[in-house]
PDB file of N, CA, C, O and CB in Angstrom:
ATOM      1  N   MET A   1      58.133-131.420 106.518  1.00  0.00           N
ATOM      2  CA  MET A   1      58.959-132.364 107.572  1.00  0.00           C
ATOM      3  C   MET A   1      58.042-132.941 107.491  1.00  0.00           C
ATOM      4  O   MET A   1      58.313-133.813 106.666  1.00  0.00           O
ATOM      5  CB  MET A   1      59.524-132.063 108.995  1.00  0.00           C
ATOM      6  N   GLY A   2      56.766-133.107 107.898  1.00  0.00           N
ATOM      7  CA  GLY A   2      55.529-134.240 108.262  1.00  0.00           C
ATOM      8  C   GLY A   2      55.583-135.255 106.371  1.00  0.00           C
ATOM      9  O   GLY A   2      55.658-136.482 106.419  1.00  0.00           O
ATOM     10  N   GLN A   3      55.536-134.566 104.987  1.00  0.00           N
ATOM     11  CA  GLN A   3      55.653-135.276 103.937  1.00  0.00           C
ATOM     12  C   GLN A   3      56.824-136.620 103.781  1.00  0.00           C
ATOM     13  O   GLN A   3      56.900-137.827 103.553  1.00  0.00           O
ATOM     14  CB  GLN A   3      55.845-134.246 103.031  1.00  0.00           C
ATOM     15  N   TRP A   4      57.900-134.997 104.195  1.00  0.00           N
ATOM     16  CA  TRP A   4      58.999-136.858 104.234  1.00  0.00           C
ATOM     17  C   TRP A   4      58.659-138.214 104.478  1.00  0.00           C
ATOM     18  O   TRP A   4      58.420-139.250 103.857  1.00  0.00           O
ATOM     19  CB  TRP A   4      60.040-137.017 105.363  1.00  0.00           C
ATOM     20  N   ILE A   5      58.798-137.430 106.591  1.00  0.00           N
ATOM     21  CA  ILE A   5      58.069-139.180 106.858  1.00  0.00           C
ATOM     22  C   ILE A   5      57.164-139.932 106.417  1.00  0.00           C
ATOM     23  O   ILE A   5      57.429-141.134 106.443  1.00  0.00           O
ATOM     24  CB  ILE A   5      57.577-139.439 107.851  1.00  0.00           C
ATOM     25  N   PHE A   6      56.119-139.611 105.993  1.00  0.00           N
ATOM     26  CA  PHE A   6      54.598-140.036 105.241  1.00  0.00           C
ATOM     27  C   PHE A   6      55.692-140.620 103.801  1.00  0.00           C
ATOM     28  O   PHE A   6      55.853-141.774 103.405  1.00  0.00           O
ATOM     29  CB  PHE A   6      53.042-138.205 104.803  1.00  0.00           C
ATOM     30  N   GLY A   7      56.100-139.754 103.448  1.00  0.00           N
ATOM     31  CA  GLY A   7      56.331-140.503 101.879  1.00  0.00           C
ATOM     32  C   GLY A   7      58.090-141.721 101.860  1.00  0.00           C
ATOM     33  O   GLY A   7      58.796-142.163 100.954  1.00  0.00           O
ATOM     34  N   ALA A   8      58.117-141.815 103.337  1.00  0.00           N
ATOM     35  CA  ALA A   8      58.908-142.529 103.672  1.00  0.00           C
ATOM     36  C   ALA A   8      58.370-143.695 104.191  1.00  0.00           C
ATOM     37  O   ALA A   8      59.019-144.741 104.184  1.00  0.00           O
ATOM     38  CB  ALA A   8      59.636-141.961 104.343  1.00  0.00           C
ATOM     39  N   ILE A   9      57.341-143.627 104.603  1.00  0.00           N
ATOM     40  CA  ILE A   9      56.229-145.051 105.431  1.00  0.00           C
ATOM     41  C   ILE A   9      55.768-145.454 103.689  1.00  0.00           C
ATOM     42  O   ILE A   9      55.997-146.511 103.100  1.00  0.00           O
ATOM     43  CB  ILE A   9      54.206-144.291 106.965  1.00  0.00           C
ATOM     44  N   MET A  10      55.033-144.171 103.138  1.00  0.00           N
ATOM     45  CA  MET A  10      54.063-145.502 102.086  1.00  0.00           C
ATOM     46  C   MET A  10      55.621-145.783 101.407  1.00  0.00           C
ATOM     47  O   MET A  10      55.244-146.755 100.752  1.00  0.00           O
ATOM     48  CB  MET A  10      52.316-144.767 100.488  1.00  0.00           C
ATOM     49  N   GLY A  11      57.133-145.675 101.048  1.00  0.00           N
ATOM     50  CA  GLY A  11      58.268-145.985 100.291  1.00  0.00           C
ATOM     51  C   GLY A  11      57.697-147.443 101.108  1.00  0.00           C
ATOM     52  O   GLY A  11      56.865-148.195 100.600  1.00  0.00           O
ATOM     53  N   VAL A  12      58.481-147.714 102.805  1.00  0.00           N
ATOM     54  CA  VAL A  12      58.298-149.156 102.895  1.00  0.00           C
ATOM     55  C   VAL A  12      57.176-149.984 102.863  1.00  0.00           C
ATOM     56  O   VAL A  12      57.346-151.195 102.724  1.00  0.00           O
ATOM     57  CB  VAL A  12      58.730-149.466 103.820  1.00  0.00           C
ATOM     58  N   LEU A  13      55.645-149.343 103.007  1.00  0.00           N
ATOM     59  CA  LEU A  13      55.090-149.888 102.616  1.00  0.00           C
ATOM     60  C   LEU A  13      54.804-150.753 101.602  1.00  0.00           C
ATOM     61  O   LEU A  13      54.491-151.944 101.597  1.00  0.00           O
ATOM     62  CB  LEU A  13      54.805-149.466 102.752  1.00  0.00           C
ATOM     63  N   SER A  14      55.006-149.761 100.553  1.00  0.00           N
ATOM     64  CA  SER A  14      55.749-150.496  99.082  1.00  0.00           C
ATOM     65  C   SER A  14      56.863-151.575  98.532  1.00  0.00           C
ATOM     66  O   SER A  14      56.892-152.103  97.420  1.00  0.00           O
ATOM     67  CB  SER A  14      56.259-149.612  98.533  1.00  0.00           C
ATOM     68  N   LEU A  15      57.964-151.788  99.868  1.00  0.00           N
ATOM     69  CA  LEU A  15      58.675-152.433  99.692  1.00  0.00           C
ATOM     70  C   LEU A  15      57.861-153.594 100.389  1.00  0.00           C
ATOM     71  O   LEU A  15      57.903-154.655  99.766  1.00  0.00           O
ATOM     72  CB  LEU A  15      59.899-151.966 100.003  1.00  0.00           C
ATOM     73  N   PHE A  16      56.968-153.602 101.817  1.00  0.00           N
ATOM     74  CA  PHE A  16      56.527-154.658 102.201  1.00  0.00           C
ATOM     75  C   PHE A  16      55.453-155.634 101.680  1.00  0.00           C
ATOM     76  O   PHE A  16      55.267-156.762 102.137  1.00  0.00           O
ATOM     77  CB  PHE A  16      56.318-154.355 103.110  1.00  0.00           C
ATOM     78  N   GLY A  17      54.493-154.834 100.258  1.00  0.00           N
ATOM     79  CA  GLY A  17      53.901-154.831  99.603  1.00  0.00           C
ATOM     80  C   GLY A  17      54.627-156.576  98.268  1.00  0.00           C
ATOM     81  O   GLY A  17      54.256-157.657  97.810  1.00  0.00           O
ATOM     82  N   LEU A  18      55.743-155.668  98.295  1.00  0.00           N
ATOM     83  CA  LEU A  18      56.497-156.707  97.825  1.00  0.00           C
ATOM     84  C   LEU A  18      57.000-157.868  98.112  1.00  0.00           C
ATOM     85  O   LEU A  18      56.626-158.673  97.260  1.00  0.00           O
ATOM     86  CB  LEU A  18      57.147-156.404  97.608  1.00  0.00           C
ATOM     87  N   PHE A  19      57.616-158.315  98.839  1.00  0.00           N
ATOM     88  CA  PHE A  19      57.671-159.051 100.319  1.00  0.00           C
ATOM     89  C   PHE A  19      56.115-159.825  99.906  1.00  0.00           C
ATOM     90  O   PHE A  19      55.859-160.749  99.133  1.00  0.00           O
ATOM     91  CB  PHE A  19      57.698-157.721 102.074  1.00  0.00           C
ATOM     92  N   ILE A  20      55.691-159.415 100.344  1.00  0.00           N
ATOM     93  CA  ILE A  20      54.175-160.251 100.159  1.00  0.00           C
ATOM     94  C   ILE A  20      54.106-160.971  99.390  1.00  0.00           C
ATOM     95  O   ILE A  20      54.253-162.187  99.517  1.00  0.00           O
ATOM     96  CB  ILE A  20      53.055-159.663  99.867  1.00  0.00           C
ATOM     97  N   ALA A  21      53.839-160.309  98.316  1.00  0.00           N
ATOM     98  CA  ALA A  21      53.626-160.960  97.090  1.00  0.00           C
ATOM     99  C   ALA A  21      55.207-161.483  96.990  1.00  0.00           C
ATOM    100  O   ALA A  21      55.282-162.443  96.224  1.00  0.00           O
ATOM    101  CB  ALA A  21      52.986-159.906  95.783  1.00  0.00           C
ATOM    102  N   SER A  22      55.656-161.347  97.193  1.00  0.00           N
ATOM    103  CA  SER A  22      56.902-162.640  96.624  1.00  0.00           C
ATOM    104  C   SER A  22      57.304-163.955  97.489  1.00  0.00           C
ATOM    105  O   SER A  22      57.779-164.936  96.917  1.00  0.00           O
ATOM    106  CB  SER A  22      58.481-161.901  96.486  1.00  0.00           C
ATOM    107  N   ARG A  23      57.113-163.935  98.752  1.00  0.00           N
ATOM    108  CA  ARG A  23      56.417-164.593  99.650  1.00  0.00           C
ATOM    109  C   ARG A  23      55.351-165.634  99.382  1.00  0.00           C
ATOM    110  O   ARG A  23      55.311-166.838  99.634  1.00  0.00           O
ATOM    111  CB  ARG A  23      55.951-163.738 100.293  1.00  0.00           C
ATOM    112  N   SER A  24      54.430-164.744  98.746  1.00  0.00           N
ATOM    113  CA  SER A  24      53.225-165.837  98.652  1.00  0.00           C
ATOM    114  C   SER A  24      52.686-166.947  98.212  1.00  0.00           C
ATOM    115  O   SER A  24      52.835-167.177  97.012  1.00  0.00           O
ATOM    116  CB  SER A  24      52.613-165.578  98.400  1.00  0.00           C
ATOM    117  N   HIS A  25      52.052-167.762  98.898  1.00  0.00           N
ATOM    118  CA  HIS A  25      51.287-169.252  97.950  1.00  0.00           C
ATOM    119  C   HIS A  25      50.176-169.053  97.678  1.00  0.00           C
ATOM    120  O   HIS A  25      49.531-170.096  97.566  1.00  0.00           O
ATOM    121  CB  HIS A  25      51.106-170.698  98.612  1.00  0.00           C
ATOM    122  N   ASP A  26      49.565-168.054  97.492  1.00  0.00           N
ATOM    123  CA  ASP A  26      47.803-168.057  97.466  1.00  0.00           C
ATOM    124  C   ASP A  26      48.094-167.082  95.885  1.00  0.00           C
ATOM    125  O   ASP A  26      49.052-166.337  95.679  1.00  0.00           O
ATOM    126  CB  ASP A  26      46.627-166.958  99.307  1.00  0.00           C
ATOM    127  N   GLN A  27      47.067-167.353  95.036  1.00  0.00           N
ATOM    128  CA  GLN A  27      46.870-166.106  94.261  1.00  0.00           C
ATOM    129  C   GLN A  27      46.082-164.296  94.870  1.00  0.00           C
ATOM    130  O   GLN A  27      45.969-163.125  94.506  1.00  0.00           O
ATOM    131  CB  GLN A  27      45.924-166.801  93.129  1.00  0.00           C
ATOM    132  N   ILE A  28      45.744-165.218  95.972  1.00  0.00           N
ATOM    133  CA  ILE A  28      44.697-163.415  96.700  1.00  0.00           C
ATOM    134  C   ILE A  28      45.961-162.462  97.421  1.00  0.00           C
ATOM    135  O   ILE A  28      46.272-161.342  97.016  1.00  0.00           O
ATOM    136  CB  ILE A  28      43.066-163.882  98.634  1.00  0.00           C
ATOM    137  N   PHE A  29      46.394-162.940  98.198  1.00  0.00           N
ATOM    138  CA  PHE A  29      47.791-163.074  99.073  1.00  0.00           C
ATOM    139  C   PHE A  29      49.102-162.015  97.814  1.00  0.00           C
ATOM    140  O   PHE A  29      49.616-160.921  98.047  1.00  0.00           O
ATOM    141  CB  PHE A  29      48.317-165.415  99.286  1.00  0.00           C
ATOM    142  N   TYR A  30      49.245-162.791  96.719  1.00  0.00           N
ATOM    143  CA  TYR A  30      50.262-162.589  95.870  1.00  0.00           C
ATOM    144  C   TYR A  30      49.615-160.884  94.810  1.00  0.00           C
ATOM    145  O   TYR A  30      50.445-160.050  94.449  1.00  0.00           O
ATOM    146  CB  TYR A  30      50.469-164.345  94.874  1.00  0.00           C
ATOM    147  N   ALA A  31      48.069-160.711  94.499  1.00  0.00           N
ATOM    148  CA  ALA A  31      47.637-159.783  94.468  1.00  0.00           C
ATOM    149  C   ALA A  31      47.244-158.866  95.283  1.00  0.00           C
ATOM    150  O   ALA A  31      47.067-157.816  94.664  1.00  0.00           O
ATOM    151  CB  ALA A  31      47.147-159.964  94.028  1.00  0.00           C
ATOM    152  N   PHE A  32      46.979-158.755  96.616  1.00  0.00           N
ATOM    153  CA  PHE A  32      47.133-158.004  97.516  1.00  0.00           C
ATOM    154  C   PHE A  32      48.506-157.270  97.906  1.00  0.00           C
ATOM    155  O   PHE A  32      48.590-156.076  98.193  1.00  0.00           O
ATOM    156  CB  PHE A  32      46.692-158.659  98.351  1.00  0.00           C
ATOM    157  N   GLY A  33      49.633-158.242  97.865  1.00  0.00           N
ATOM    158  CA  GLY A  33      50.822-157.816  97.511  1.00  0.00           C
ATOM    159  C   GLY A  33      51.543-156.555  96.350  1.00  0.00           C
ATOM    160  O   GLY A  33      52.527-155.829  96.492  1.00  0.00           O
ATOM    161  N   LEU A  34      50.627-156.689  95.282  1.00  0.00           N
ATOM    162  CA  LEU A  34      51.576-156.142  93.961  1.00  0.00           C
ATOM    163  C   LEU A  34      50.140-154.953  94.544  1.00  0.00           C
ATOM    164  O   LEU A  34      50.411-153.756  94.648  1.00  0.00           O
ATOM    165  CB  LEU A  34      51.791-157.258  91.780  1.00  0.00           C
ATOM    166  N   LEU A  35      48.762-155.430  94.860  1.00  0.00           N
ATOM    167  CA  LEU A  35      47.852-153.817  94.966  1.00  0.00           C
ATOM    168  C   LEU A  35      48.773-152.894  96.172  1.00  0.00           C
ATOM    169  O   LEU A  35      49.022-151.696  96.037  1.00  0.00           O
ATOM    170  CB  LEU A  35      45.761-154.096  95.728  1.00  0.00           C
ATOM    171  N   LEU A  36      49.127-153.585  97.147  1.00  0.00           N
ATOM    172  CA  LEU A  36      49.807-152.974  97.920  1.00  0.00           C
ATOM    173  C   LEU A  36      51.101-151.954  97.202  1.00  0.00           C
ATOM    174  O   LEU A  36      51.338-150.759  97.373  1.00  0.00           O
ATOM    175  CB  LEU A  36      50.208-154.045  98.804  1.00  0.00           C
ATOM    176  N   PHE A  37      51.439-152.463  96.782  1.00  0.00           N
ATOM    177  CA  PHE A  37      53.066-151.910  96.159  1.00  0.00           C
ATOM    178  C   PHE A  37      52.476-150.268  95.649  1.00  0.00           C
ATOM    179  O   PHE A  37      52.547-149.121  96.088  1.00  0.00           O
ATOM    180  CB  PHE A  37      53.879-153.181  94.335  1.00  0.00           C
ATOM    181  N   LEU A  38      51.753-151.108  94.224  1.00  0.00           N
ATOM    182  CA  LEU A  38      51.525-150.134  93.307  1.00  0.00           C
ATOM    183  C   LEU A  38      50.544-149.033  93.984  1.00  0.00           C
ATOM    184  O   LEU A  38      50.763-147.915  93.518  1.00  0.00           O
ATOM    185  CB  LEU A  38      50.953-150.790  92.010  1.00  0.00           C
ATOM    186  N   PHE A  39      49.620-149.060  94.868  1.00  0.00           N
ATOM    187  CA  PHE A  39      49.552-147.763  95.867  1.00  0.00           C
ATOM    188  C   PHE A  39      50.215-147.467  96.357  1.00  0.00           C
ATOM    189  O   PHE A  39      50.168-146.286  96.014  1.00  0.00           O
ATOM    190  CB  PHE A  39      48.958-147.592  96.682  1.00  0.00           C
ATOM    191  N   GLY A  40      51.813-147.575  97.751  1.00  0.00           N
ATOM    192  CA  GLY A  40      52.466-146.499  97.967  1.00  0.00           C
ATOM    193  C   GLY A  40      53.091-145.995  96.601  1.00  0.00           C
ATOM    194  O   GLY A  40      52.885-144.837  96.240  1.00  0.00           O
ATOM    195  N   LEU A  41      54.038-147.075  95.661  1.00  0.00           N
ATOM    196  CA  LEU A  41      54.138-145.653  94.915  1.00  0.00           C
ATOM    197  C   LEU A  41      53.396-145.161  94.350  1.00  0.00           C
ATOM    198  O   LEU A  41      53.613-143.950  94.369  1.00  0.00           O
ATOM    199  CB  LEU A  41      54.851-145.465  94.153  1.00  0.00           C
ATOM    200  N   GLY A  42      52.534-145.417  93.782  1.00  0.00           N
ATOM    201  CA  GLY A  42      51.450-144.249  93.606  1.00  0.00           C
ATOM    202  C   GLY A  42      51.292-142.805  93.897  1.00  0.00           C
ATOM    203  O   GLY A  42      51.229-141.738  93.287  1.00  0.00           O
ATOM    204  N   PHE A  43      51.241-143.452  95.618  1.00  0.00           N
ATOM    205  CA  PHE A  43      51.322-142.278  96.655  1.00  0.00           C
ATOM    206  C   PHE A  43      52.684-141.722  96.558  1.00  0.00           C
ATOM    207  O   PHE A  43      52.734-140.531  96.865  1.00  0.00           O
ATOM    208  CB  PHE A  43      51.035-142.739  98.203  1.00  0.00           C
ATOM    209  N   VAL A  44      53.664-142.196  96.256  1.00  0.00           N
ATOM    210  CA  VAL A  44      54.862-141.092  96.579  1.00  0.00           C
ATOM    211  C   VAL A  44      55.438-140.454  95.537  1.00  0.00           C
ATOM    212  O   VAL A  44      56.371-139.656  95.634  1.00  0.00           O
ATOM    213  CB  VAL A  44      56.021-141.647  97.250  1.00  0.00           C
ATOM    214  N   PHE A  45      54.684-140.927  94.143  1.00  0.00           N
ATOM    215  CA  PHE A  45      54.952-140.313  92.822  1.00  0.00           C
ATOM    216  C   PHE A  45      53.947-138.840  93.520  1.00  0.00           C
ATOM    217  O   PHE A  45      54.344-137.711  93.809  1.00  0.00           O
ATOM    218  CB  PHE A  45      54.263-141.425  91.105  1.00  0.00           C
ATOM    219  N   TRP A  46      52.953-139.272  93.587  1.00  0.00           N
ATOM    220  CA  TRP A  46      51.589-137.773  93.931  1.00  0.00           C
ATOM    221  C   TRP A  46      52.415-137.434  94.928  1.00  0.00           C
ATOM    222  O   TRP A  46      52.418-136.206  94.845  1.00  0.00           O
ATOM    223  CB  TRP A  46      49.565-138.064  94.579  1.00  0.00           C
ATOM    224  N   LEU A  47      53.145-137.736  95.853  1.00  0.00           N
ATOM    225  CA  LEU A  47      53.900-136.696  96.884  1.00  0.00           C
ATOM    226  C   LEU A  47      55.257-135.913  96.594  1.00  0.00           C
ATOM    227  O   LEU A  47      55.760-135.096  97.366  1.00  0.00           O
ATOM    228  CB  LEU A  47      54.243-137.471  98.105  1.00  0.00           C
ATOM    229  N   ILE A  48      55.833-136.344  95.195  1.00  0.00           N
ATOM    230  CA  ILE A  48      56.416-135.833  94.504  1.00  0.00           C
ATOM    231  C   ILE A  48      55.438-134.793  94.064  1.00  0.00           C
ATOM    232  O   ILE A  48      54.821-133.951  94.716  1.00  0.00           O
ATOM    233  CB  ILE A  48      56.987-136.647  93.706  1.00  0.00           C
ATOM    234  N   ALA A  49      55.458-135.071  92.778  1.00  0.00           N
ATOM    235  CA  ALA A  49      54.335-134.276  92.042  1.00  0.00           C
ATOM    236  C   ALA A  49      53.850-132.788  92.800  1.00  0.00           C
ATOM    237  O   ALA A  49      53.983-131.647  92.356  1.00  0.00           O
ATOM    238  CB  ALA A  49      52.970-135.333  91.963  1.00  0.00           C
ATOM    239  N   ARG A  50      53.294-133.195  93.992  1.00  0.00           N
ATOM    240  CA  ARG A  50      52.932-131.750  94.912  1.00  0.00           C
ATOM    241  C   ARG A  50      53.998-130.913  95.271  1.00  0.00           C
ATOM    242  O   ARG A  50      54.170-129.708  95.084  1.00  0.00           O
ATOM    243  CB  ARG A  50      52.298-132.030  96.315  1.00  0.00           C
ATOM    244  N   ASN A  51      54.787-131.900  95.904  1.00  0.00           N
ATOM    245  CA  ASN A  51      56.249-130.714  96.371  1.00  0.00           C
ATOM    246  C   ASN A  51      57.051-130.444  95.158  1.00  0.00           C
ATOM    247  O   ASN A  51      58.018-129.735  95.435  1.00  0.00           O
ATOM    248  CB  ASN A  51      57.558-131.439  97.616  1.00  0.00           C
ATOM    249  N   THR A  52      56.966-130.835  93.643  1.00  0.00           N
ATOM    250  CA  THR A  52      58.264-129.685  92.744  1.00  0.00           C
ATOM    251  C   THR A  52      57.202-128.559  92.317  1.00  0.00           C
ATOM    252  O   THR A  52      57.770-127.553  91.892  1.00  0.00           O
ATOM    253  CB  THR A  52      59.271-130.520  90.900  1.00  0.00           C
ATOM    254  N   GLY A  53      56.077-128.494  92.324  1.00  0.00           N
ATOM    255  CA  GLY A  53      56.110-127.437  91.945  1.00  0.00           C
ATOM    256  C   GLY A  53      54.765-127.679  90.477  1.00  0.00           C
ATOM    257  O   GLY A  53      54.104-126.788  89.943  1.00  0.00           O
ATOM    258  N   HIS A  54      54.741-129.510  90.112  1.00  0.00           N
ATOM    259  CA  HIS A  54      54.397-130.037  89.079  1.00  0.00           C
ATOM    260  C   HIS A  54      52.740-129.230  88.810  1.00  0.00           C
ATOM    261  O   HIS A  54      51.810-129.428  89.593  1.00  0.00           O
ATOM    262  CB  HIS A  54      54.531-131.716  89.308  1.00  0.00           C
ATOM    263  N   PRO A  55      52.587-128.111  87.285  1.00  0.00           N
ATOM    264  CA  PRO A  55      51.725-127.097  86.719  1.00  0.00           C
ATOM    265  C   PRO A  55      50.336-129.233  87.377  1.00  0.00           C
ATOM    266  O   PRO A  55      50.701-130.242  87.979  1.00  0.00           O
ATOM    267  CB  PRO A  55      52.302-126.155  84.150  1.00  0.00           C
ATOM    268  N   ARG A  56      48.940-128.842  86.785  1.00  0.00           N
ATOM    269  CA  ARG A  56      48.535-129.129  86.634  1.00  0.00           C
ATOM    270  C   ARG A  56      47.987-129.274  85.671  1.00  0.00           C
ATOM    271  O   ARG A  56      47.694-130.333  85.116  1.00  0.00           O
ATOM    272  CB  ARG A  56      48.452-129.035  87.127  1.00  0.00           C
ATOM    273  N   SER A  57      47.804-128.328  85.390  1.00  0.00           N
ATOM    274  CA  SER A  57      47.147-128.316  83.939  1.00  0.00           C
ATOM    275  C   SER A  57      47.507-126.547  82.912  1.00  0.00           C
ATOM    276  O   SER A  57      48.245-125.744  83.483  1.00  0.00           O
ATOM    277  CB  SER A  57      45.091-128.570  84.349  1.00  0.00           C
ATOM    278  N   ARG A  58      47.105-126.274  81.930  1.00  0.00           N
ATOM    279  CA  ARG A  58      48.312-124.854  81.827  1.00  0.00           C
ATOM    280  C   ARG A  58      46.456-124.153  81.776  1.00  0.00           C
ATOM    281  O   ARG A  58      46.504-123.534  82.839  1.00  0.00           O
ATOM    282  CB  ARG A  58      50.002-124.575  79.767  1.00  0.00           C
ATOM    283  N   SER A  59      45.879-124.053  81.563  1.00  0.00           N
ATOM    284  CA  SER A  59      45.070-122.814  82.589  1.00  0.00           C
ATOM    285  C   SER A  59      45.541-122.260  83.987  1.00  0.00           C
ATOM    286  O   SER A  59      45.067-121.215  84.431  1.00  0.00           O
ATOM    287  CB  SER A  59      43.677-123.351  83.019  1.00  0.00           C
ATOM    288  N   GLU A  60      46.009-122.621  84.322  1.00  0.00           N
ATOM    289  CA  GLU A  60      46.440-122.474  85.663  1.00  0.00           C
ATOM    290  C   GLU A  60      47.832-121.780  85.683  1.00  0.00           C
ATOM    291  O   GLU A  60      48.174-120.989  86.562  1.00  0.00           O
ATOM    292  CB  GLU A  60      46.474-123.849  86.358  1.00  0.00           C
ATOM    293  N   GLN A  61      48.640-122.174  84.568  1.00  0.00           N
ATOM    294  CA  GLN A  61      49.863-121.323  84.766  1.00  0.00           C
ATOM    295  C   GLN A  61      49.377-120.079  83.763  1.00  0.00           C
ATOM    296  O   GLN A  61      50.328-119.495  83.242  1.00  0.00           O
ATOM    297  CB  GLN A  61      51.462-122.171  84.293  1.00  0.00           C
ATOM    298  N   HIS A  62      48.856-119.881  83.623  1.00  0.00           N
ATOM    299  CA  HIS A  62      48.353-118.528  82.727  1.00  0.00           C
ATOM    300  C   HIS A  62      47.101-117.752  83.998  1.00  0.00           C
ATOM    301  O   HIS A  62      46.790-116.573  84.163  1.00  0.00           O
ATOM    302  CB  HIS A  62      47.337-119.204  80.772  1.00  0.00           C
ATOM    303  N   GLY A  63      46.774-118.640  84.499  1.00  0.00           N
ATOM    304  CA  GLY A  63      46.459-118.335  85.895  1.00  0.00           C
ATOM    305  C   GLY A  63      45.017-117.791  85.126  1.00  0.00           C
ATOM    306  O   GLY A  63      44.874-116.591  84.894  1.00  0.00           O
ATOM    307  N   HIS A  64      44.100-118.670  84.804  1.00  0.00           N
ATOM    308  CA  HIS A  64      42.372-118.708  84.303  1.00  0.00           C
ATOM    309  C   HIS A  64      41.442-119.277  84.566  1.00  0.00           C
ATOM    310  O   HIS A  64      40.382-119.026  83.993  1.00  0.00           O
ATOM    311  CB  HIS A  64      42.064-118.957  83.325  1.00  0.00           C
TER     312      HIS A  64
END
């Protein structure tokens, strides 16, 4: 259950990053907002892959 909450928090953090990027008047804040969005989105996808049993490599599937 804790991973669901953590995923939701990262989703909100990603949306906050987009909000920062859309309202920025400076290139630094724009880049920071986009990087925050990409970090949060990547982390959510990592959580999805980790919790759905996505195999990392073929060698782990065969038990080698």
